[in-house]
N, C-alpha and C positions, 0 to 999 in steps of 0.2 A: 379253572385255571388253564386247562389245555386249550380251550377256545381262545383265551386271551393270547396264549403263545402262538397259536395258529394265525391269529390276526396280525400279530407283530411280525411273524415270518413272512406272511403274504405281503404285508406293507413294505418290508425290506426288499422283497422281490420286485414289487412295483417300482420302488425307488431306484433300484439297480437297473431295471429294464429301461426306465425313463432316461437314466444317465447314459446308457449304451446307445440308444436310438436318437438320432438328431431330429426326427419328426415328432417326437413326443416329449412334452415338458411337464414336470411336476414341481410346483413352487417350493414345497417343504415336505419334511417327513410327516407332519400332521396331515397334509393334503394326501399323502400316500396312504395313510391309515384310512382316511375317508374313502379314497378310491378303492382300496381293497375291500372295505365293507360293502360299499355300493355295488361293486362288480360281483361280489359273492351273492348279494341279494338278487341282483338282476339275473345272474346265471342260475340261481336256484329256482326263481319263480317265473321269469319271463322266457328263458331259453326253452324249457320243456314244452311250454304252450306253443311257442313259435315253431319248434321242430315238429310237433304233432300236427299243427295246421298246414305245414308245408310238406308233409310226409310224401304225398304222391309226386310232387315236383322234385323232392330230394332223392327219391328213388330213381326218377328219370335222369337226374344229373349224376347218379352214382355217388351221392353224398357230398358233392362239391358245394351244394347250397348251404351246407352246414358252416363252411368257412365264411360265406357271405353273412350268415346270421351272427356268427361270433364277431366279425368285424363291425357289424351294425350295433351289437350290444356294447362294444367298446366305445364306439362313437356316441351312443346314447349316454353312456356313463360320462364321457367327456363333456357333453352338454349339460349334464346334471350337476357336476362337481366343479365349482369355481377353483381355478388354480391348476386344473388338469387340462392340457390342450393336446389335441392330436391333429396333425397337419392335414391328413387326408385319410380316405378309407384304406388305402394300401398300408399306411403307417399303422393304422388301427389293427389291421390283420397281422402285420409283422409283430406288433406289440403283443398281441394275444398269443402268437406262437412262441415268441421268446419268453414271455411271462410264464407260459405253461412249462417250458423246459427248466427255467430257473426255479419255479415253484416245486417242480418234481425233485430237483436236486436238493433244495433246502429242506423239504419235508421228508426226504429220504434219509437225511442225517438224523441219527437217534439222539434225542435230547435226554439228559439224565433226569 
């Protein structure tokens, strides 16, 4: 039950973030649910592998490559999910940053 609640909260965060940013569009709340699930799976399985593979370069750039990887994962998710469009890499990066702040706020609220 807690997983379902986390998915719904993350979906709401995706929906709100897409409404705040003009370069990101989500067609419906159902699409936001799919985006939240796909983004969670991509972040759980693909991000650690990419960060490990690029570790030396990431160290040389003082961690700035991590932002590029996160933006790329959002763009990858946009290509995988129909109804979720991101105008450019920069909008994907801003989307990821705003989404993390909104998600932290929503998940910080205690649910009964």
